[in-house]
ROVEXDREN-157644 format. One record per residue (C-alpha): y, x, z; residue in three letters; residue number from 1. Coordinates in steps of 0.5 Angstrom, whole numbers, plus 500, padded with zeros to 3 digits. Last residue first. Layout:
BEGIN
<pt><Y>Y</Y><X>X</X><Z>Z</Z><resn>ALA</resn><resi>NUM</resi></pt>
...
This chain:
BEGIN
<pt><Y>497</Y><X>506</X><Z>527</Z><resn>UNK</resn><resi>220</resi></pt>
<pt><Y>502</Y><X>504</X><Z>522</Z><resn>UNK</resn><resi>219</resi></pt>
<pt><Y>506</Y><X>498</X><Z>523</Z><resn>UNK</resn><resi>218</resi></pt>
<pt><Y>506</Y><X>494</X><Z>517</Z><resn>UNK</resn><resi>217</resi></pt>
<pt><Y>511</Y><X>488</X><Z>518</Z><resn>UNK</resn><resi>216</resi></pt>
<pt><Y>511</Y><X>483</X><Z>513</Z><resn>UNK</resn><resi>215</resi></pt>
<pt><Y>517</Y><X>480</X><Z>509</Z><resn>UNK</resn><resi>214</resi></pt>
<pt><Y>515</Y><X>473</X><Z>506</Z><resn>UNK</resn><resi>213</resi></pt>
<pt><Y>518</Y><X>473</X><Z>498</Z><resn>UNK</resn><resi>212</resi></pt>
<pt><Y>510</Y><X>472</X><Z>496</Z><resn>UNK</resn><resi>211</resi></pt>
<pt><Y>508</Y><X>478</X><Z>500</Z><resn>UNK</resn><resi>210</resi></pt>
<pt><Y>514</Y><X>483</X><Z>501</Z><resn>UNK</resn><resi>209</resi></pt>
<pt><Y>512</Y><X>489</X><Z>504</Z><resn>UNK</resn><resi>208</resi></pt>
<pt><Y>514</Y><X>493</X><Z>511</Z><resn>UNK</resn><resi>207</resi></pt>
<pt><Y>514</Y><X>500</X><Z>514</Z><resn>UNK</resn><resi>206</resi></pt>
<pt><Y>518</Y><X>500</X><Z>521</Z><resn>UNK</resn><resi>205</resi></pt>
<pt><Y>522</Y><X>505</X><Z>525</Z><resn>UNK</resn><resi>204</resi></pt>
<pt><Y>525</Y><X>501</X><Z>531</Z><resn>UNK</resn><resi>203</resi></pt>
<pt><Y>533</Y><X>499</X><Z>533</Z><resn>UNK</resn><resi>202</resi></pt>
<pt><Y>533</Y><X>493</X><Z>537</Z><resn>UNK</resn><resi>201</resi></pt>
<pt><Y>540</Y><X>491</X><Z>541</Z><resn>UNK</resn><resi>200</resi></pt>
<pt><Y>544</Y><X>494</X><Z>536</Z><resn>UNK</resn><resi>199</resi></pt>
<pt><Y>551</Y><X>496</X><Z>538</Z><resn>UNK</resn><resi>198</resi></pt>
<pt><Y>550</Y><X>504</X><Z>537</Z><resn>UNK</resn><resi>197</resi></pt>
<pt><Y>550</Y><X>503</X><Z>529</Z><resn>UNK</resn><resi>196</resi></pt>
<pt><Y>557</Y><X>500</X><Z>530</Z><resn>UNK</resn><resi>195</resi></pt>
<pt><Y>560</Y><X>493</X><Z>531</Z><resn>UNK</resn><resi>194</resi></pt>
<pt><Y>567</Y><X>492</X><Z>534</Z><resn>UNK</resn><resi>193</resi></pt>
<pt><Y>570</Y><X>497</X><Z>530</Z><resn>UNK</resn><resi>192</resi></pt>
<pt><Y>574</Y><X>493</X><Z>526</Z><resn>UNK</resn><resi>191</resi></pt>
<pt><Y>568</Y><X>488</X><Z>525</Z><resn>UNK</resn><resi>190</resi></pt>
<pt><Y>569</Y><X>489</X><Z>517</Z><resn>UNK</resn><resi>189</resi></pt>
<pt><Y>570</Y><X>497</X><Z>518</Z><resn>UNK</resn><resi>188</resi></pt>
<pt><Y>564</Y><X>498</X><Z>523</Z><resn>UNK</resn><resi>187</resi></pt>
<pt><Y>559</Y><X>495</X><Z>519</Z><resn>UNK</resn><resi>186</resi></pt>
<pt><Y>562</Y><X>498</X><Z>512</Z><resn>UNK</resn><resi>185</resi></pt>
<pt><Y>560</Y><X>505</X><Z>515</Z><resn>UNK</resn><resi>184</resi></pt>
<pt><Y>554</Y><X>503</X><Z>518</Z><resn>UNK</resn><resi>183</resi></pt>
<pt><Y>552</Y><X>500</X><Z>511</Z><resn>UNK</resn><resi>182</resi></pt>
<pt><Y>554</Y><X>506</X><Z>507</Z><resn>UNK</resn><resi>181</resi></pt>
<pt><Y>550</Y><X>511</X><Z>511</Z><resn>UNK</resn><resi>180</resi></pt>
<pt><Y>544</Y><X>506</X><Z>512</Z><resn>UNK</resn><resi>179</resi></pt>
<pt><Y>543</Y><X>504</X><Z>504</Z><resn>UNK</resn><resi>178</resi></pt>
<pt><Y>538</Y><X>509</X><Z>502</Z><resn>UNK</resn><resi>177</resi></pt>
<pt><Y>535</Y><X>510</X><Z>508</Z><resn>UNK</resn><resi>176</resi></pt>
<pt><Y>533</Y><X>503</X><Z>509</Z><resn>UNK</resn><resi>175</resi></pt>
<pt><Y>536</Y><X>498</X><Z>513</Z><resn>UNK</resn><resi>174</resi></pt>
<pt><Y>531</Y><X>492</X><Z>515</Z><resn>UNK</resn><resi>173</resi></pt>
<pt><Y>535</Y><X>486</X><Z>518</Z><resn>UNK</resn><resi>172</resi></pt>
<pt><Y>535</Y><X>482</X><Z>525</Z><resn>UNK</resn><resi>171</resi></pt>
<pt><Y>540</Y><X>477</X><Z>527</Z><resn>UNK</resn><resi>170</resi></pt>
<pt><Y>542</Y><X>474</X><Z>533</Z><resn>UNK</resn><resi>169</resi></pt>
<pt><Y>547</Y><X>469</X><Z>532</Z><resn>UNK</resn><resi>168</resi></pt>
<pt><Y>551</Y><X>467</X><Z>539</Z><resn>UNK</resn><resi>167</resi></pt>
<pt><Y>550</Y><X>461</X><Z>543</Z><resn>UNK</resn><resi>166</resi></pt>
<pt><Y>544</Y><X>461</X><Z>539</Z><resn>UNK</resn><resi>165</resi></pt>
<pt><Y>542</Y><X>461</X><Z>532</Z><resn>UNK</resn><resi>164</resi></pt>
<pt><Y>536</Y><X>466</X><Z>531</Z><resn>UNK</resn><resi>163</resi></pt>
<pt><Y>536</Y><X>470</X><Z>524</Z><resn>UNK</resn><resi>162</resi></pt>
<pt><Y>530</Y><X>474</X><Z>522</Z><resn>UNK</resn><resi>161</resi></pt>
<pt><Y>528</Y><X>479</X><Z>517</Z><resn>UNK</resn><resi>160</resi></pt>
<pt><Y>535</Y><X>479</X><Z>513</Z><resn>UNK</resn><resi>159</resi></pt>
<pt><Y>533</Y><X>484</X><Z>507</Z><resn>UNK</resn><resi>158</resi></pt>
<pt><Y>539</Y><X>489</X><Z>505</Z><resn>UNK</resn><resi>157</resi></pt>
<pt><Y>541</Y><X>489</X><Z>498</Z><resn>UNK</resn><resi>156</resi></pt>
<pt><Y>547</Y><X>492</X><Z>499</Z><resn>UNK</resn><resi>155</resi></pt>
<pt><Y>552</Y><X>487</X><Z>497</Z><resn>UNK</resn><resi>154</resi></pt>
<pt><Y>548</Y><X>481</X><Z>500</Z><resn>UNK</resn><resi>153</resi></pt>
<pt><Y>548</Y><X>485</X><Z>507</Z><resn>UNK</resn><resi>152</resi></pt>
<pt><Y>555</Y><X>486</X><Z>506</Z><resn>UNK</resn><resi>151</resi></pt>
<pt><Y>556</Y><X>478</X><Z>505</Z><resn>UNK</resn><resi>150</resi></pt>
<pt><Y>552</Y><X>476</X><Z>511</Z><resn>UNK</resn><resi>149</resi></pt>
<pt><Y>556</Y><X>481</X><Z>515</Z><resn>UNK</resn><resi>148</resi></pt>
<pt><Y>562</Y><X>478</X><Z>513</Z><resn>UNK</resn><resi>147</resi></pt>
<pt><Y>560</Y><X>471</X><Z>514</Z><resn>UNK</resn><resi>146</resi></pt>
<pt><Y>557</Y><X>472</X><Z>521</Z><resn>UNK</resn><resi>145</resi></pt>
<pt><Y>563</Y><X>475</X><Z>524</Z><resn>UNK</resn><resi>144</resi></pt>
<pt><Y>566</Y><X>468</X><Z>526</Z><resn>UNK</resn><resi>143</resi></pt>
<pt><Y>559</Y><X>466</X><Z>529</Z><resn>UNK</resn><resi>142</resi></pt>
<pt><Y>560</Y><X>472</X><Z>534</Z><resn>UNK</resn><resi>141</resi></pt>
<pt><Y>554</Y><X>477</X><Z>534</Z><resn>UNK</resn><resi>140</resi></pt>
<pt><Y>548</Y><X>479</X><Z>537</Z><resn>UNK</resn><resi>139</resi></pt>
<pt><Y>545</Y><X>485</X><Z>533</Z><resn>UNK</resn><resi>138</resi></pt>
<pt><Y>537</Y><X>487</X><Z>531</Z><resn>UNK</resn><resi>137</resi></pt>
<pt><Y>535</Y><X>493</X><Z>527</Z><resn>UNK</resn><resi>136</resi></pt>
<pt><Y>529</Y><X>494</X><Z>524</Z><resn>UNK</resn><resi>135</resi></pt>
<pt><Y>530</Y><X>501</X><Z>521</Z><resn>UNK</resn><resi>134</resi></pt>
<pt><Y>526</Y><X>502</X><Z>514</Z><resn>UNK</resn><resi>133</resi></pt>
<pt><Y>520</Y><X>505</X><Z>511</Z><resn>UNK</resn><resi>132</resi></pt>
<pt><Y>518</Y><X>501</X><Z>504</Z><resn>UNK</resn><resi>131</resi></pt>
<pt><Y>511</Y><X>499</X><Z>502</Z><resn>UNK</resn><resi>130</resi></pt>
<pt><Y>510</Y><X>496</X><Z>495</Z><resn>UNK</resn><resi>129</resi></pt>
<pt><Y>504</Y><X>492</X><Z>495</Z><resn>UNK</resn><resi>128</resi></pt>
<pt><Y>498</Y><X>491</X><Z>490</Z><resn>UNK</resn><resi>127</resi></pt>
<pt><Y>493</Y><X>485</X><Z>491</Z><resn>UNK</resn><resi>126</resi></pt>
<pt><Y>487</Y><X>487</X><Z>488</Z><resn>UNK</resn><resi>125</resi></pt>
<pt><Y>483</Y><X>484</X><Z>482</Z><resn>UNK</resn><resi>124</resi></pt>
<pt><Y>487</Y><X>489</X><Z>477</Z><resn>UNK</resn><resi>123</resi></pt>
<pt><Y>485</Y><X>495</X><Z>481</Z><resn>UNK</resn><resi>122</resi></pt>
<pt><Y>478</Y><X>493</X><Z>481</Z><resn>UNK</resn><resi>121</resi></pt>
<pt><Y>478</Y><X>493</X><Z>473</Z><resn>UNK</resn><resi>120</resi></pt>
<pt><Y>481</Y><X>500</X><Z>473</Z><resn>UNK</resn><resi>119</resi></pt>
<pt><Y>476</Y><X>502</X><Z>477</Z><resn>UNK</resn><resi>118</resi></pt>
<pt><Y>470</Y><X>499</X><Z>473</Z><resn>UNK</resn><resi>117</resi></pt>
<pt><Y>473</Y><X>502</X><Z>467</Z><resn>UNK</resn><resi>116</resi></pt>
<pt><Y>474</Y><X>509</X><Z>470</Z><resn>UNK</resn><resi>115</resi></pt>
<pt><Y>467</Y><X>509</X><Z>472</Z><resn>UNK</resn><resi>114</resi></pt>
<pt><Y>464</Y><X>506</X><Z>466</Z><resn>UNK</resn><resi>113</resi></pt>
<pt><Y>468</Y><X>510</X><Z>461</Z><resn>UNK</resn><resi>112</resi></pt>
<pt><Y>467</Y><X>517</X><Z>465</Z><resn>UNK</resn><resi>111</resi></pt>
<pt><Y>459</Y><X>515</X><Z>465</Z><resn>UNK</resn><resi>110</resi></pt>
<pt><Y>459</Y><X>514</X><Z>457</Z><resn>UNK</resn><resi>109</resi></pt>
<pt><Y>463</Y><X>520</X><Z>456</Z><resn>UNK</resn><resi>108</resi></pt>
<pt><Y>457</Y><X>524</X><Z>460</Z><resn>UNK</resn><resi>107</resi></pt>
<pt><Y>451</Y><X>521</X><Z>457</Z><resn>UNK</resn><resi>106</resi></pt>
<pt><Y>449</Y><X>513</X><Z>458</Z><resn>UNK</resn><resi>105</resi></pt>
<pt><Y>442</Y><X>515</X><Z>460</Z><resn>UNK</resn><resi>104</resi></pt>
<pt><Y>438</Y><X>508</X><Z>459</Z><resn>UNK</resn><resi>103</resi></pt>
<pt><Y>434</Y><X>506</X><Z>465</Z><resn>UNK</resn><resi>102</resi></pt>
<pt><Y>438</Y><X>501</X><Z>468</Z><resn>UNK</resn><resi>101</resi></pt>
<pt><Y>441</Y><X>505</X><Z>474</Z><resn>UNK</resn><resi>100</resi></pt>
<pt><Y>444</Y><X>501</X><Z>480</Z><resn>UNK</resn><resi>99</resi></pt>
<pt><Y>451</Y><X>504</X><Z>481</Z><resn>UNK</resn><resi>98</resi></pt>
<pt><Y>456</Y><X>503</X><Z>487</Z><resn>UNK</resn><resi>97</resi></pt>
<pt><Y>463</Y><X>505</X><Z>486</Z><resn>UNK</resn><resi>96</resi></pt>
<pt><Y>467</Y><X>506</X><Z>492</Z><resn>UNK</resn><resi>95</resi></pt>
<pt><Y>475</Y><X>506</X><Z>491</Z><resn>UNK</resn><resi>94</resi></pt>
<pt><Y>479</Y><X>508</X><Z>496</Z><resn>UNK</resn><resi>93</resi></pt>
<pt><Y>487</Y><X>507</X><Z>497</Z><resn>UNK</resn><resi>92</resi></pt>
<pt><Y>492</Y><X>510</X><Z>502</Z><resn>UNK</resn><resi>91</resi></pt>
<pt><Y>496</Y><X>512</X><Z>495</Z><resn>UNK</resn><resi>90</resi></pt>
<pt><Y>497</Y><X>508</X><Z>489</Z><resn>UNK</resn><resi>89</resi></pt>
<pt><Y>501</Y><X>510</X><Z>483</Z><resn>UNK</resn><resi>88</resi></pt>
<pt><Y>496</Y><X>506</X><Z>478</Z><resn>UNK</resn><resi>87</resi></pt>
<pt><Y>495</Y><X>513</X><Z>474</Z><resn>UNK</resn><resi>86</resi></pt>
<pt><Y>493</Y><X>516</X><Z>481</Z><resn>UNK</resn><resi>85</resi></pt>
<pt><Y>488</Y><X>511</X><Z>482</Z><resn>UNK</resn><resi>84</resi></pt>
<pt><Y>485</Y><X>511</X><Z>475</Z><resn>UNK</resn><resi>83</resi></pt>
<pt><Y>485</Y><X>519</X><Z>475</Z><resn>UNK</resn><resi>82</resi></pt>
<pt><Y>481</Y><X>519</X><Z>482</Z><resn>UNK</resn><resi>81</resi></pt>
<pt><Y>476</Y><X>514</X><Z>479</Z><resn>UNK</resn><resi>80</resi></pt>
<pt><Y>475</Y><X>519</X><Z>473</Z><resn>UNK</resn><resi>79</resi></pt>
<pt><Y>475</Y><X>525</X><Z>478</Z><resn>UNK</resn><resi>78</resi></pt>
<pt><Y>469</Y><X>521</X><Z>482</Z><resn>UNK</resn><resi>77</resi></pt>
<pt><Y>465</Y><X>519</X><Z>476</Z><resn>UNK</resn><resi>76</resi></pt>
<pt><Y>464</Y><X>524</X><Z>470</Z><resn>UNK</resn><resi>75</resi></pt>
<pt><Y>466</Y><X>530</X><Z>473</Z><resn>UNK</resn><resi>74</resi></pt>
<pt><Y>460</Y><X>533</X><Z>475</Z><resn>UNK</resn><resi>73</resi></pt>
<pt><Y>454</Y><X>529</X><Z>473</Z><resn>UNK</resn><resi>72</resi></pt>
<pt><Y>452</Y><X>524</X><Z>477</Z><resn>UNK</resn><resi>71</resi></pt>
<pt><Y>449</Y><X>526</X><Z>484</Z><resn>UNK</resn><resi>70</resi></pt>
<pt><Y>454</Y><X>523</X><Z>489</Z><resn>UNK</resn><resi>69</resi></pt>
<pt><Y>460</Y><X>524</X><Z>484</Z><resn>UNK</resn><resi>68</resi></pt>
<pt><Y>465</Y><X>525</X><Z>490</Z><resn>UNK</resn><resi>67</resi></pt>
<pt><Y>473</Y><X>525</X><Z>490</Z><resn>UNK</resn><resi>66</resi></pt>
<pt><Y>478</Y><X>527</X><Z>494</Z><resn>UNK</resn><resi>65</resi></pt>
<pt><Y>486</Y><X>527</X><Z>494</Z><resn>UNK</resn><resi>64</resi></pt>
<pt><Y>490</Y><X>529</X><Z>500</Z><resn>UNK</resn><resi>63</resi></pt>
<pt><Y>497</Y><X>527</X><Z>500</Z><resn>UNK</resn><resi>62</resi></pt>
<pt><Y>499</Y><X>532</X><Z>505</Z><resn>UNK</resn><resi>61</resi></pt>
<pt><Y>495</Y><X>528</X><Z>510</Z><resn>UNK</resn><resi>60</resi></pt>
<pt><Y>499</Y><X>522</X><Z>510</Z><resn>UNK</resn><resi>59</resi></pt>
<pt><Y>499</Y><X>518</X><Z>503</Z><resn>UNK</resn><resi>58</resi></pt>
<pt><Y>492</Y><X>519</X><Z>502</Z><resn>UNK</resn><resi>57</resi></pt>
<pt><Y>488</Y><X>519</X><Z>495</Z><resn>UNK</resn><resi>56</resi></pt>
<pt><Y>481</Y><X>516</X><Z>495</Z><resn>UNK</resn><resi>55</resi></pt>
<pt><Y>475</Y><X>517</X><Z>490</Z><resn>UNK</resn><resi>54</resi></pt>
<pt><Y>468</Y><X>515</X><Z>491</Z><resn>UNK</resn><resi>53</resi></pt>
<pt><Y>461</Y><X>515</X><Z>488</Z><resn>UNK</resn><resi>52</resi></pt>
<pt><Y>455</Y><X>511</X><Z>491</Z><resn>UNK</resn><resi>51</resi></pt>
<pt><Y>449</Y><X>513</X><Z>486</Z><resn>UNK</resn><resi>50</resi></pt>
<pt><Y>442</Y><X>510</X><Z>485</Z><resn>UNK</resn><resi>49</resi></pt>
<pt><Y>443</Y><X>504</X><Z>489</Z><resn>UNK</resn><resi>48</resi></pt>
<pt><Y>437</Y><X>503</X><Z>494</Z><resn>UNK</resn><resi>47</resi></pt>
<pt><Y>442</Y><X>504</X><Z>501</Z><resn>UNK</resn><resi>46</resi></pt>
<pt><Y>447</Y><X>499</X><Z>498</Z><resn>UNK</resn><resi>45</resi></pt>
<pt><Y>449</Y><X>497</X><Z>505</Z><resn>UNK</resn><resi>44</resi></pt>
<pt><Y>448</Y><X>503</X><Z>508</Z><resn>UNK</resn><resi>43</resi></pt>
<pt><Y>452</Y><X>507</X><Z>502</Z><resn>UNK</resn><resi>42</resi></pt>
<pt><Y>457</Y><X>502</X><Z>503</Z><resn>UNK</resn><resi>41</resi></pt>
<pt><Y>458</Y><X>503</X><Z>510</Z><resn>UNK</resn><resi>40</resi></pt>
<pt><Y>458</Y><X>511</X><Z>510</Z><resn>UNK</resn><resi>39</resi></pt>
<pt><Y>463</Y><X>511</X><Z>504</Z><resn>UNK</resn><resi>38</resi></pt>
<pt><Y>467</Y><X>506</X><Z>509</Z><resn>UNK</resn><resi>37</resi></pt>
<pt><Y>467</Y><X>511</X><Z>515</Z><resn>UNK</resn><resi>36</resi></pt>
<pt><Y>469</Y><X>517</X><Z>510</Z><resn>UNK</resn><resi>35</resi></pt>
<pt><Y>475</Y><X>513</X><Z>508</Z><resn>UNK</resn><resi>34</resi></pt>
<pt><Y>477</Y><X>512</X><Z>516</Z><resn>UNK</resn><resi>33</resi></pt>
<pt><Y>476</Y><X>519</X><Z>517</Z><resn>UNK</resn><resi>32</resi></pt>
<pt><Y>480</Y><X>521</X><Z>512</Z><resn>UNK</resn><resi>31</resi></pt>
<pt><Y>486</Y><X>517</X><Z>514</Z><resn>UNK</resn><resi>30</resi></pt>
<pt><Y>490</Y><X>511</X><Z>512</Z><resn>UNK</resn><resi>29</resi></pt>
<pt><Y>485</Y><X>507</X><Z>508</Z><resn>UNK</resn><resi>28</resi></pt>
<pt><Y>486</Y><X>501</X><Z>504</Z><resn>UNK</resn><resi>27</resi></pt>
<pt><Y>480</Y><X>498</X><Z>500</Z><resn>UNK</resn><resi>26</resi></pt>
<pt><Y>477</Y><X>498</X><Z>493</Z><resn>UNK</resn><resi>25</resi></pt>
<pt><Y>470</Y><X>496</X><Z>492</Z><resn>UNK</resn><resi>24</resi></pt>
<pt><Y>467</Y><X>497</X><Z>485</Z><resn>UNK</resn><resi>23</resi></pt>
<pt><Y>460</Y><X>495</X><Z>483</Z><resn>UNK</resn><resi>22</resi></pt>
<pt><Y>457</Y><X>498</X><Z>477</Z><resn>UNK</resn><resi>21</resi></pt>
<pt><Y>450</Y><X>495</X><Z>474</Z><resn>UNK</resn><resi>20</resi></pt>
<pt><Y>446</Y><X>499</X><Z>469</Z><resn>UNK</resn><resi>19</resi></pt>
<pt><Y>443</Y><X>495</X><Z>464</Z><resn>UNK</resn><resi>18</resi></pt>
<pt><Y>446</Y><X>498</X><Z>458</Z><resn>UNK</resn><resi>17</resi></pt>
<pt><Y>453</Y><X>497</X><Z>461</Z><resn>UNK</resn><resi>16</resi></pt>
<pt><Y>454</Y><X>492</X><Z>467</Z><resn>UNK</resn><resi>15</resi></pt>
<pt><Y>461</Y><X>491</X><Z>470</Z><resn>UNK</resn><resi>14</resi></pt>
<pt><Y>462</Y><X>489</X><Z>477</Z><resn>UNK</resn><resi>13</resi></pt>
<pt><Y>469</Y><X>488</X><Z>481</Z><resn>UNK</resn><resi>12</resi></pt>
<pt><Y>471</Y><X>488</X><Z>488</Z><resn>UNK</resn><resi>11</resi></pt>
<pt><Y>477</Y><X>487</X><Z>492</Z><resn>UNK</resn><resi>10</resi></pt>
<pt><Y>479</Y><X>489</X><Z>500</Z><resn>UNK</resn><resi>9</resi></pt>
<pt><Y>485</Y><X>486</X><Z>502</Z><resn>UNK</resn><resi>8</resi></pt>
<pt><Y>492</Y><X>490</X><Z>501</Z><resn>UNK</resn><resi>7</resi></pt>
<pt><Y>493</Y><X>495</X><Z>496</Z><resn>UNK</resn><resi>6</resi></pt>
<pt><Y>498</Y><X>501</X><Z>496</Z><resn>UNK</resn><resi>5</resi></pt>
<pt><Y>504</Y><X>503</X><Z>493</Z><resn>UNK</resn><resi>4</resi></pt>
<pt><Y>510</Y><X>507</X><Z>496</Z><resn>UNK</resn><resi>3</resi></pt>
<pt><Y>517</Y><X>507</X><Z>499</Z><resn>UNK</resn><resi>2</resi></pt>
<pt><Y>522</Y><X>512</X><Z>501</Z><resn>UNK</resn><resi>1</resi></pt>
């Protein structure tokens, strides 16, 4: 199972008829965390006309929430929510601060402004694909290493760490999609010497790739 989210906060700003729209995107993992960030932004931009927001959570049964914060109903939060959903992102919040420039934009103009700056801030962010897997560590003889490496390559299983000592200590990330075949073939290629119960470490983790480097993403 995998999903897309953002890492590291990002910002974008546009100006339309002297109104400034400042967008902030961030990763959030709970409704409480999202609401706390909204409060922080409202405190920072206390003199703004509006601080509109939208977020989608992967947890909490895929909770979706949006707020127009005083803008005409459906012209701010909902368009931002649609942009997040259209990008396939979860555990993400976008907050857009507006400083009114003195000219009304109309409902269509507001929808375009809020959805436009939301799309822009996503472009400025770092989108990653989070994947759930079992982090499994095995200690094997050097003679079995080529067979194991071939199996891992065949199944597309990522090697997280390898340590060459008296024996080889190898850690791999096994997803649900390939786990059944991996454990079956692991037993076969080692003539029963290794099974899934042979792992000296077996832990459920989330991970993502950053410039080909594997980053473990432990969820709180």
